[in-house]
C-alpha positions as CSV (number, residue, x, y, z in Angstrom):
1,X,-49.9,-50.2,-2.1
2,X,-46.7,-48.1,-1.9
3,X,-46.4,-45.3,-4.5
4,X,-43.3,-43.6,-5.7
5,X,-42.5,-40.6,-3.6
6,X,-43.8,-42.2,-0.4
7,X,-40.9,-42.4,2.0
8,X,-41.9,-44.0,5.4
9,X,-40.1,-42.7,8.5
10,X,-38.4,-46.0,9.0
11,X,-38.2,-49.5,7.7
12,X,-40.8,-50.9,10.1
13,X,-43.4,-48.6,8.7
14,X,-42.5,-49.8,5.2
15,X,-42.9,-53.5,6.1
16,X,-46.3,-52.9,7.7
17,X,-47.4,-51.7,4.3
18,X,-45.9,-54.5,2.2
19,X,-42.2,-53.7,1.8
20,X,-38.9,-55.5,2.6
21,X,-36.6,-52.6,2.3
22,X,-33.1,-53.8,3.3
23,X,-31.1,-56.8,4.3
24,X,-33.3,-59.0,6.5
25,X,-36.2,-56.6,6.3
26,X,-37.2,-53.8,8.7
27,X,-34.3,-52.8,10.8
28,X,-32.6,-56.1,10.0
29,X,-34.6,-58.2,12.4
30,X,-35.7,-60.8,9.9
31,X,-39.3,-60.7,11.1
32,X,-42.6,-60.8,9.2
33,X,-46.2,-61.5,10.2
34,X,-47.0,-62.9,6.7
35,X,-48.5,-66.3,6.3
36,X,-46.4,-68.4,3.9
37,X,-46.5,-72.1,3.2
38,X,-44.6,-74.6,5.3
39,X,-44.2,-77.3,2.7
40,X,-44.0,-77.2,-1.1
41,X,-42.5,-79.0,-4.0
42,X,-40.7,-77.8,-7.2
43,X,-44.1,-77.6,-8.9
44,X,-45.6,-75.3,-6.3
45,X,-43.4,-72.2,-7.0
46,X,-45.5,-69.3,-8.2
47,X,-42.6,-68.3,-10.5
48,X,-38.9,-68.8,-11.1
49,X,-36.7,-66.1,-12.6
50,X,-33.3,-66.7,-14.0
51,X,-30.8,-63.9,-13.1
52,X,-28.1,-62.6,-15.6
53,X,-25.3,-63.5,-13.2
54,X,-24.7,-65.0,-9.8
55,X,-24.5,-63.6,-6.2
56,X,-25.5,-64.0,-2.6
57,X,-27.5,-60.8,-2.0
58,X,-31.1,-60.8,-0.8
59,X,-33.9,-59.4,-2.9
60,X,-35.7,-56.3,-1.6
61,X,-39.3,-55.4,-2.2
62,X,-41.2,-52.2,-2.7
63,X,-44.9,-52.6,-3.6
64,X,-45.0,-54.8,-6.8
65,X,-41.3,-54.3,-7.6
66,X,-38.4,-56.6,-6.7
67,X,-34.7,-55.5,-6.8
68,X,-31.7,-57.7,-6.5
69,X,-28.0,-57.6,-7.4
70,X,-25.8,-60.1,-9.3
71,X,-22.5,-60.2,-11.2
72,X,-20.6,-61.9,-13.9
73,X,-18.6,-64.9,-12.8
74,X,-15.3,-63.0,-13.1
75,X,-16.7,-59.9,-11.4
76,X,-16.0,-57.6,-14.4
77,X,-19.7,-56.6,-14.5
78,X,-22.0,-55.9,-11.6
79,X,-25.8,-55.7,-12.1
80,X,-28.9,-54.4,-10.5
81,X,-32.0,-56.3,-11.6
82,X,-35.7,-55.4,-11.2
83,X,-38.4,-58.1,-11.4
84,X,-42.2,-58.0,-11.1
85,X,-43.3,-59.4,-7.8
86,X,-46.5,-61.0,-9.2
87,X,-45.0,-62.7,-12.2
88,X,-41.2,-62.7,-11.9
89,X,-40.9,-61.0,-15.3
90,X,-37.8,-58.9,-15.8
91,X,-38.5,-55.2,-15.6
92,X,-34.9,-54.0,-16.3
93,X,-31.2,-54.7,-15.8
94,X,-28.7,-52.0,-15.1
95,X,-25.0,-53.0,-15.6
96,X,-21.9,-51.5,-14.1
97,X,-18.3,-52.3,-15.3
98,X,-16.0,-53.3,-12.4
99,X,-12.4,-54.2,-11.7
100,X,-11.6,-57.9,-11.7
101,X,-10.2,-59.0,-8.4
102,X,-9.8,-61.9,-6.1
103,X,-12.3,-62.8,-3.3
104,X,-13.0,-65.6,-0.9
105,X,-14.3,-68.8,-2.7
106,X,-17.4,-68.7,-0.5
107,X,-18.1,-65.0,-1.2
108,X,-19.6,-63.5,-4.3
109,X,-19.2,-60.2,-6.3
110,X,-22.8,-59.4,-5.4
111,X,-23.1,-60.1,-1.7
112,X,-24.3,-56.7,-0.6
113,X,-28.1,-56.4,-0.5
114,X,-29.7,-53.2,-1.9
115,X,-31.9,-50.8,0.1
116,X,-35.0,-49.3,-1.3
117,X,-37.5,-46.5,-0.6
118,X,-40.4,-45.0,-2.6
119,X,-38.1,-43.1,-5.0
120,X,-34.8,-45.0,-5.3
121,X,-32.9,-48.2,-5.0
122,X,-29.4,-48.0,-3.5
123,X,-26.7,-50.6,-4.4
124,X,-23.1,-50.9,-3.2
125,X,-20.3,-52.6,-5.2
126,X,-16.6,-52.8,-4.2
127,X,-13.3,-53.5,-5.8
128,X,-9.7,-52.8,-4.5
129,X,-9.7,-49.5,-6.4
130,X,-13.3,-48.3,-5.7
131,X,-16.2,-48.6,-3.2
132,X,-19.2,-47.2,-5.1
133,X,-22.7,-46.5,-4.0
134,X,-25.3,-46.1,-6.7
135,X,-28.8,-44.7,-6.6
136,X,-31.3,-45.7,-9.3
137,X,-34.9,-44.7,-9.8
138,X,-37.5,-47.5,-9.9
139,X,-37.2,-47.6,-13.7
140,X,-33.4,-48.3,-13.6
141,X,-32.1,-44.8,-14.4
142,X,-29.0,-43.9,-12.5
143,X,-29.6,-40.7,-10.4
144,X,-26.2,-40.5,-8.7
145,X,-23.1,-42.4,-7.8
146,X,-20.7,-41.9,-5.0
147,X,-17.1,-43.2,-5.0
148,X,-16.1,-43.8,-1.3
149,X,-12.5,-44.7,-2.0
150,X,-10.5,-47.9,-2.1
151,X,-11.7,-51.1,-0.5
152,X,-9.0,-53.4,0.7
153,X,-9.9,-57.0,1.6
154,X,-8.6,-60.4,0.6
155,X,-12.1,-61.8,0.9
156,X,-14.2,-59.2,-0.9
157,X,-17.1,-57.2,0.5
158,X,-20.6,-58.0,1.8
159,X,-21.9,-55.1,4.0
160,X,-25.3,-53.7,2.9
161,X,-26.6,-50.1,3.0
162,X,-29.4,-49.1,5.2
163,X,-31.8,-46.1,5.1
164,X,-32.5,-43.7,8.0
165,X,-34.3,-40.4,8.0
166,X,-33.2,-39.4,4.5
167,X,-29.7,-40.8,4.7
168,X,-28.1,-43.9,3.1
169,X,-25.7,-45.3,5.7
170,X,-22.9,-47.7,4.6
171,X,-20.3,-49.4,6.7
172,X,-16.7,-49.4,5.5
173,X,-14.7,-51.4,8.1
174,X,-12.0,-52.9,5.9
175,X,-8.4,-54.0,5.9
176,X,-7.4,-50.5,4.9
177,X,-8.5,-47.1,6.3
178,X,-11.9,-47.7,7.8
179,X,-15.0,-45.5,8.3
180,X,-18.8,-45.3,8.1
181,X,-20.5,-43.0,5.6
182,X,-23.8,-41.3,5.6
183,X,-24.9,-39.7,2.3
184,X,-28.1,-37.8,1.4
185,X,-30.5,-40.2,-0.2
186,X,-31.8,-37.6,-2.7
187,X,-28.4,-36.3,-3.9
188,X,-25.6,-38.6,-2.9
189,X,-23.8,-35.8,-1.1
190,X,-21.8,-36.9,2.0
191,X,-23.6,-35.8,5.2
192,X,-20.9,-37.3,7.5
193,X,-18.0,-39.6,7.6
194,X,-16.9,-41.3,10.8
195,X,-13.3,-42.6,10.9
196,X,-12.9,-46.0,12.4
197,X,-10.0,-48.0,13.7
198,X,-8.7,-50.7,11.3
199,X,-8.4,-54.3,12.4
200,X,-9.8,-56.4,9.5
201,X,-12.7,-56.3,7.2
202,X,-16.2,-56.5,8.8
203,X,-19.3,-57.8,7.0
204,X,-22.2,-57.1,9.3
205,X,-25.0,-54.6,8.3
206,X,-25.9,-52.1,11.0
207,X,-29.3,-51.5,12.6
208,X,-31.0,-48.7,14.4
209,X,-31.6,-48.9,18.2
210,X,-34.5,-46.8,19.5
211,X,-34.8,-46.6,23.3
212,X,-37.6,-45.0,25.1
213,X,-36.8,-41.3,25.8
214,X,-33.5,-41.5,23.8
215,X,-32.2,-40.6,20.4
216,X,-31.9,-43.2,17.7
217,X,-28.5,-45.1,17.7
218,X,-26.7,-46.7,14.9
219,X,-25.4,-50.1,16.0
220,X,-22.4,-51.6,14.2
221,X,-20.0,-54.5,14.8
222,X,-16.3,-55.0,14.0
223,X,-13.2,-56.6,15.4
224,X,-11.7,-53.2,16.1
225,X,-14.7,-51.6,17.8
226,X,-16.6,-54.6,19.0
227,X,-20.3,-53.5,19.4
228,X,-20.5,-49.8,18.9
229,X,-23.2,-47.1,18.9
230,X,-23.0,-43.9,16.7
231,X,-25.4,-41.0,16.4
232,X,-26.9,-41.6,12.9
233,X,-27.5,-37.9,12.4
234,X,-23.8,-36.9,12.9
235,X,-21.6,-40.0,13.1
236,X,-20.4,-39.1,16.6
237,X,-19.6,-42.1,18.9
238,X,-21.9,-42.8,21.7
239,X,-20.4,-45.9,23.2
240,X,-18.5,-49.0,22.3
241,X,-17.9,-52.4,24.0
242,X,-14.6,-53.8,22.7
243,X,-15.6,-57.4,23.2
244,X,-14.3,-59.2,20.0
245,X,-11.0,-60.8,19.2
246,X,-11.9,-62.0,15.7
247,X,-13.7,-60.6,12.6
248,X,-17.4,-60.0,12.5
249,X,-19.4,-61.5,9.5
250,X,-23.0,-61.7,10.9
251,X,-25.0,-58.6,11.8
252,X,-26.1,-57.3,15.2
253,X,-29.7,-58.0,16.5
254,X,-31.8,-56.3,19.1
255,X,-33.4,-58.6,21.7
256,X,-36.8,-57.9,23.1
257,X,-35.1,-57.4,26.5
258,X,-33.3,-54.3,25.2
259,X,-29.9,-56.1,24.9
260,X,-27.8,-55.8,21.7
261,X,-26.4,-59.2,20.6
262,X,-23.6,-59.9,18.1
263,X,-21.0,-62.5,17.4
264,X,-17.4,-62.8,16.1
265,X,-15.5,-65.8,14.7
266,X,-13.3,-67.4,12.1
267,X,-13.4,-70.2,9.6
268,X,-11.3,-72.1,12.1
269,X,-13.7,-71.8,15.0
270,X,-13.5,-69.9,18.3
271,X,-16.8,-68.2,17.6
272,X,-18.6,-66.5,20.5
273,X,-21.7,-64.2,21.0
274,X,-21.9,-61.3,23.4
275,X,-24.9,-59.5,24.7
276,X,-24.4,-55.8,25.7
277,X,-26.7,-53.5,27.7
278,X,-26.8,-50.3,25.6
279,X,-26.0,-46.9,27.2
280,X,-23.2,-45.1,28.9
281,X,-20.5,-43.1,27.2
282,X,-17.2,-44.1,25.6
283,X,-15.7,-47.5,26.4
284,X,-18.3,-49.6,28.2
285,X,-16.5,-52.9,27.9
286,X,-16.1,-53.5,31.6
287,X,-19.5,-52.3,32.7
288,X,-22.2,-53.3,30.2
289,X,-21.6,-56.9,29.1
290,X,-24.7,-58.9,30.1
291,X,-23.5,-62.4,29.0
292,X,-21.2,-64.3,26.6
293,X,-22.0,-67.6,24.9
294,X,-19.3,-69.8,23.3
295,X,-20.9,-73.1,22.4
296,X,-22.1,-73.7,18.8
297,X,-22.2,-70.0,17.9
298,X,-22.7,-69.0,14.2
299,X,-19.9,-67.4,12.3
300,X,-21.6,-66.2,9.1
301,X,-25.4,-66.3,9.8
302,X,-27.3,-63.7,11.8
303,X,-29.7,-64.7,14.6
304,X,-33.4,-64.0,14.4
305,X,-35.5,-62.7,17.3
306,X,-38.7,-64.5,18.1
307,X,-40.5,-62.6,20.9
308,X,-38.4,-63.0,24.0
309,X,-36.2,-65.7,22.4
310,X,-33.2,-65.5,20.0
311,X,-32.7,-68.3,17.6
312,X,-29.1,-68.9,16.4
313,X,-28.8,-70.9,13.1
314,X,-25.2,-72.2,12.9
315,X,-23.2,-72.4,9.7
316,X,-22.9,-76.2,10.2
317,X,-26.5,-76.7,11.0
318,X,-26.7,-76.5,14.8
319,X,-29.8,-74.5,15.7
320,X,-30.1,-73.0,19.2
321,X,-32.8,-71.1,21.0
322,X,-31.8,-68.8,23.9
323,X,-33.6,-66.5,26.2
324,X,-32.7,-63.1,24.9
325,X,-32.6,-61.5,28.4
326,X,-30.4,-64.1,30.1
327,X,-28.7,-66.2,27.4
328,X,-30.2,-69.4,28.9
329,X,-30.0,-72.1,26.2
330,X,-33.4,-73.8,25.8
331,X,-32.3,-76.2,23.1
332,X,-29.5,-77.0,20.7
333,X,-30.4,-79.4,17.8
334,X,-28.6,-80.2,14.6
335,X,-30.3,-80.0,11.2
336,X,-28.7,-81.5,8.1
337,X,-26.9,-79.0,5.8
338,X,-24.5,-76.1,5.8
339,X,-25.7,-72.5,5.9
340,X,-24.4,-69.1,4.9
341,X,-27.7,-67.3,4.5
342,X,-29.6,-66.2,7.7
343,X,-32.9,-67.3,9.1
344,X,-36.1,-65.2,8.9
345,X,-39.3,-65.6,10.8
346,X,-42.8,-65.6,9.1
347,X,-45.6,-65.9,11.6
348,X,-44.6,-68.6,14.1
349,X,-42.1,-70.4,11.8
350,X,-38.5,-69.9,10.9
351,X,-37.0,-70.4,7.4
352,X,-33.4,-70.8,6.4
353,X,-31.8,-71.8,3.0
354,X,-29.0,-74.2,2.8
355,X,-25.9,-74.2,0.6
356,X,-27.1,-77.7,-0.6
357,X,-30.4,-76.3,-2.0
358,X,-33.1,-76.7,0.6
359,X,-35.3,-74.4,2.7
360,X,-35.4,-75.8,6.2
361,X,-38.5,-74.8,8.3
362,X,-38.7,-75.1,12.0
363,X,-41.2,-74.0,14.6
364,X,-40.4,-70.8,16.4
365,X,-40.8,-71.5,20.1
366,X,-39.1,-72.9,23.2
367,X,-39.0,-76.4,21.9
368,X,-37.3,-77.6,18.7
369,X,-39.6,-78.9,16.0
370,X,-38.5,-79.6,12.4
371,X,-41.5,-78.9,10.2
372,X,-40.2,-79.3,6.6
373,X,-37.3,-79.4,4.1
374,X,-38.3,-77.9,0.8
375,X,-36.4,-78.1,-2.5
376,X,-34.7,-75.1,-4.1
377,X,-33.2,-76.8,-7.2
378,X,-29.8,-75.3,-6.5
379,X,-27.7,-74.0,-3.6
380,X,-28.0,-70.6,-1.9
381,X,-25.9,-68.4,0.4
382,X,-28.8,-65.9,0.6
383,X,-31.6,-65.0,3.0
384,X,-35.4,-65.2,2.3
385,X,-37.3,-61.9,1.6
386,X,-41.0,-61.5,2.5
387,X,-43.5,-59.1,1.1
388,X,-46.8,-58.8,-0.6
389,X,-47.9,-62.2,0.7
390,X,-44.9,-63.9,-0.9
391,X,-41.6,-65.3,0.1
392,X,-38.7,-64.8,-2.3
393,X,-35.8,-67.2,-2.3
394,X,-32.6,-66.2,-4.0
395,X,-30.4,-69.1,-5.1
396,X,-27.0,-68.7,-6.7
397,X,-28.5,-67.9,-10.1
398,X,-32.3,-67.5,-9.7
399,X,-35.1,-65.9,-7.6
400,X,-38.0,-68.2,-6.7
401,X,-41.4,-67.2,-5.4
402,X,-43.5,-69.0,-2.8
403,X,-47.0,-67.7,-2.5
404,X,-49.6,-68.5,0.2
405,X,-52.5,-70.4,-1.4
406,X,-55.7,-68.5,-2.0
407,X,-58.1,-69.0,0.9
408,X,-61.7,-69.9,0.1
409,X,-64.3,-67.4,1.1
410,X,-67.0,-68.0,3.7
411,X,-69.4,-69.0,0.8
412,X,-66.9,-71.4,-0.7
413,X,-66.0,-69.1,-3.7
């Protein structure tokens, strides 16, 4: 059990002890060893919790506590909600007034997933006049808030904060002046701010690359910088591969081969994925690209790594498995539905929620196998969260809990 005050050195340590601490879990890889059901009905949910608003963000988990964001339909009020993991009972709701503004019809006013550690939960909300990062304790008391300036985007925001060695790091690639911020988790004081070139808003959430014998690297994606690496302690640029000609919505992933994979695209198509060998200094565009894939590449959803494979779950339901080291396509199959939430892996299975209101489950492996289609009751643009032996499924207005059935003991008890 995780106790307040216990801050693990990284997200992976937290997950090993029962936490799902950021968007797509430890380091954003969407992986869990938990055993969760493959098939269920509406009657099989352990609990269902109505939220006081709508949104697309993913729940995060610390011990027996769940944290998720939502917003009023007009965006005038943004909210952080805490639920009990065992029962779904509401623990508290913290409300923040906000400026009403336009967004893309497929986005929400609560698309940014919080991050959590043993002391605080961190939530980011944006409007054209303010990009604010809030820290609350686990009982909902606001400990600090940091205004990071204006946020300019015709489509709204969606980037999520991450935690690294006592810092909250938040991307700020937008249509206006762009940057990346790192603030002290305990105080909200800015440790560093890295200025970025401006091309157009980026929505991906960064991850941390750890290479043997090297320092940790902060991996980000954007149209302006392509795939880039910063020093998470200082914000200094290590390298960048300027490989994109469109916006980035999905997040980068780290293949088992050591390659960094990320995609760009548009609502009109032309999506492609690039794999980059990390390393070098400065502009590595011409020297470090391992491969590029252009067929049936997701625009919004983020891939999931399954051992030496990478599974791409397309927005229009085309699922592909590739060898992470080479980009060799092992299969491409279509599943019914449209998808804006990303897949996650639990054990040897992959789960993804559709906008039409189903959880589609496939086998994780070199051959495609559709295992189940489970009802959500309403649509979702979110991503499953896994912790404490449970899978949490956030729909537009609710959080649902799927729990592994109790296993009988050796004596049949």
